[in-house]
Every structure is written in C-alpha cells, then in structure tokens.
C-alpha positions in Angstrom: 148.5 26.0 105.2 149.2 26.8 101.6 150.6 30.2 100.9 149.2 31.9 97.9 151.2 34.6 96.3 150.0 38.2 95.6 150.1 37.6 91.8 147.5 38.9 89.3 147.5 37.2 85.9 145.6 39.4 83.4 142.6 37.1 83.3 142.4 36.8 87.1 142.6 40.6 87.5 139.7 41.1 85.1 137.6 38.3 86.8 138.2 39.8 90.2 137.5 43.3 89.1 141.0 44.5 90.1 142.0 47.9 88.7 145.4 49.4 88.4 146.7 52.4 90.4 146.0 55.4 88.2 149.4 57.1 88.8 151.9 57.8 86.0 149.4 57.2 83.2 151.1 57.2 79.8 150.1 59.5 77.0 149.1 57.7 73.7 152.3 56.9 71.8 154.6 57.4 74.8 157.6 55.1 74.2 159.4 56.0 77.4 158.3 54.2 80.6 158.7 56.2 83.8 159.1 53.5 86.6 159.6 53.6 90.3 158.9 51.6 93.4 155.2 50.5 93.2 154.9 50.8 89.4 152.8 48.1 87.7 154.7 45.5 85.6 153.4 43.1 83.1 155.7 40.1 82.8 155.5 37.7 79.9 154.1 37.7 76.4 150.7 37.2 74.7 148.2 35.3 76.8 150.8 34.1 79.3 151.4 37.2 81.5 151.3 38.2 85.1 150.9 41.6 86.7 153.1 42.4 89.7 154.7 45.5 91.3 158.2 46.9 91.0 160.1 47.0 94.3 162.7 49.6 93.4 164.8 50.7 90.5 168.4 51.9 90.3 171.9 50.9 89.1 174.1 47.9 90.0 177.9 48.1 90.4 178.4 47.5 86.6 176.2 50.5 85.8 173.3 48.5 84.5 169.7 49.8 85.1 168.1 47.2 87.2 165.0 46.6 89.4 163.4 44.0 91.5 160.0 42.3 91.9 158.7 39.1 93.5 160.4 35.9 92.3 157.2 34.0 91.7 156.1 36.6 89.2 158.3 35.3 86.4 161.3 33.1 85.6 164.6 34.2 84.2 164.4 35.2 80.5 160.8 36.6 80.8 160.2 39.9 79.0 158.9 42.8 81.1 156.5 45.7 80.1 155.5 48.8 82.0 151.8 48.3 82.8 151.0 52.0 82.2 153.3 52.3 79.1 152.1 49.7 76.6 153.5 51.8 73.7 157.0 51.4 75.1 157.0 47.7 74.3 159.5 45.4 76.1 161.4 47.6 78.6 163.4 44.9 80.4 164.1 41.2 80.9 164.1 39.1 84.1 167.8 38.0 84.6 167.4 35.9 87.7 164.6 34.6 89.9 165.0 33.0 93.3 162.2 30.8 94.6 163.4 30.5 98.2 163.7 34.2 98.9 161.0 35.0 96.3 162.8 37.8 94.4 163.5 38.5 90.8 166.1 40.8 89.2 165.1 42.7 86.1 167.6 44.4 83.8 165.9 47.4 82.2 166.7 49.1 78.9 167.9 52.6 79.7 166.8 53.7 76.2 163.1 53.1 77.1 163.0 53.5 80.9 163.2 56.6 83.0 163.9 55.5 86.6 162.0 57.3 89.4 163.2 57.8 93.0 159.6 58.8 94.0 156.4 57.3 92.7 152.8 57.7 93.8 153.7 58.9 97.3 156.7 56.5 97.9 160.3 57.7 97.9 163.2 55.2 98.1 166.5 56.8 98.8 168.2 53.9 100.7 167.8 50.8 102.7 167.2 49.8 106.3 167.0 46.5 108.2 163.6 45.0 109.0 162.0 47.0 111.9 160.9 45.5 115.2 157.3 44.4 116.0 154.8 47.3 116.6 156.6 49.5 114.1 154.5 51.0 111.3 155.5 50.4 107.7 154.1 51.5 104.4 153.8 49.8 101.0 152.9 50.8 97.5 151.5 48.2 95.2 150.0 48.4 91.7 146.6 47.1 92.9 146.2 48.6 96.4 148.3 51.7 96.0 149.8 53.3 99.1 148.9 51.8 102.5 150.4 51.5 106.0 150.1 49.0 108.8 151.7 47.6 111.9 154.4 45.0 112.0 153.4 42.0 113.9 156.7 40.1 113.9 160.1 40.4 112.1 163.4 38.8 111.6 166.5 39.5 109.5 164.8 37.4 106.7 161.4 39.1 106.6 158.4 40.5 108.4 154.6 40.1 108.8 152.6 43.3 108.5 149.1 44.5 108.3 149.0 47.0 105.4 146.2 46.6 102.9 147.4 44.4 100.0 145.8 42.3 97.3 146.6 40.3 94.2 149.0 42.1 91.9 150.9 43.7 94.8 153.6 41.0 94.7 157.0 42.7 94.8 155.6 46.0 96.2 158.1 48.0 98.3 157.8 48.1 102.1 159.2 51.2 103.5 159.8 53.3 106.6 160.2 56.9 105.6 162.3 56.9 102.5 164.1 53.6 103.5 163.3 50.3 101.7 163.0 47.5 104.3 161.2 44.7 102.3 159.2 43.5 99.4 155.7 42.0 99.4 155.7 38.2 98.9 152.4 36.6 100.0 149.4 36.7 102.3 149.5 34.8 105.5 146.1 33.4 104.7 145.0 32.7 101.2 141.6 33.4 99.7 139.3 30.5 99.1 136.5 30.0 96.6 134.0 31.2 99.2 136.0 33.3 101.6 138.1 36.4 100.8 140.9 37.2 103.2 142.8 39.8 101.0 142.2 43.5 101.5 139.2 45.0 99.6 139.2 48.4 101.4 142.1 50.3 102.9 139.7 51.4 105.7 138.9 47.8 106.7 141.6 46.3 109.1 140.0 42.8 108.9 142.2 41.3 106.2 145.1 38.8 106.1 148.5 40.1 107.3 151.1 40.1 104.6 154.5 38.4 104.4 157.4 40.6 103.2 161.0 39.5 102.4 163.7 41.6 103.9 165.4 43.6 101.2 168.8 43.6 103.0 168.6 39.8 102.7 167.8 40.0 99.0 170.6 42.4 98.3 173.1 40.1 100.2 172.0 37.1 98.1 172.3 39.1 94.8 175.7 40.5 95.8 176.9 37.0 96.6 176.0 35.8 93.1 178.0 38.7 91.6 175.7 38.9 88.6 173.1 41.4 87.4 172.0 43.5 90.3 175.1 43.0 92.4 176.0 46.3 94.2 172.6 47.7 93.6 171.8 51.3 94.7 168.5 53.1 94.1 168.3 56.2 91.9 
C-alpha cells in the first residue's frame, strides 16, 4: 500500500478547500513571526511551495534557534516562511532533511522569529517516549487544528493514532500533556480519486489512522549528526 504524506502544496490546498487554522493571525505589515508547535509553514519559493506544520521550536546546543517539521515537506536549502506572517519574508532555512525517519531541521532567523512554548492550545515543555497502546495523545496541525485520539500501536520508532488529521498537518506535534512524543508523518490509508480517508470533521471517528514518528528517535538521530539541531531543547 502506498503511503501518501500529509502535505499540502498551495494549489492542492485551494483545490481541496483546505483552510488554515486562524490562530496567531498577523497584523498587516507585521515583520515578526510568532511560531510554536502547530504553526503553519510555507516551504519553498514562488510557485513551488508546500504547506506543512511546525513540530516544535527552541534552541540547539550551539544556541541556534531551530525547529522541526516533516522531512518530505522540503529538502535541505529550502527557504521557510511563516504561513500567517507573509510580511516577515523568509524566516528560516531547512538545514537537513531525512527521508527514512521523515524529519527536517529548520534554522530560524532570531531577528524575525519569536519562538512560542504555547500555541493554539498546545504547550511543549519537554519530551517523553512514545506511549503504549490505548493511551490518548493530542496533536496540533495547521489544517486540522487541535485534536486527540487513541494510540493503536507504538514502538520506540513511532506510533499509529486516531486523532483527526488532513493534508498540511505533516510535521504537527503529537503530545501527552505538555510533553512532545512524536511528529505527524503520513496517513495509514491514502485518499484516492473517488474515496477520501483523511479526516474531514473532528467529530467523525471514521477516518484513517495517522503514522507519527517518535520525537525521541528524531532527536537521537540529530544529536548523532552533531549538526544544526543537535542538543535541541524547546523554549
């Protein structure tokens, strides 16, 4: 079965009628982007852009302001914009993207980004391992907003959970309380031309479960590389 990622290029988002989460709307002329876990990101330039979600933001061991999103959203070197802050311009650059674990590391410009510990109902104050089956986790994506669901299965590498997600939620944080446990990667079952398996209504449980990558595993991989993002801690 082909796994299709939760990614929303601008043209697809318009065609599907997807809308952004209205939190943290920027005032006209606002050149400072306030970003936290769940904020919408636009990755790319011109007509070649994708809309994904910020997992978390904080500082690495070298004091750089960094964040994470799904690896399939952009390759290294891709410019990053805050979706709700177009007047801020380019606020960061993807420094690394890993296809196997599906994560990307973004280095943000501290002159144009205000990092947020809490955003749209989600607070990220630390990390925790993936929870066992039948736990309830919550997530916060730029398309679907805040939603919670049961964990069907988990391992140290990732988990499968039932919270409402759709395209553009790639990279969204998965949390228990204020602890980050994972980041959204892909639906278990992809939409087809005639059948939609992604979530259209938070009150409708009949949608595809979602695959999330364990954030502890992502951190370990980044730490091993000793590059941008190594030693990451949230704000």
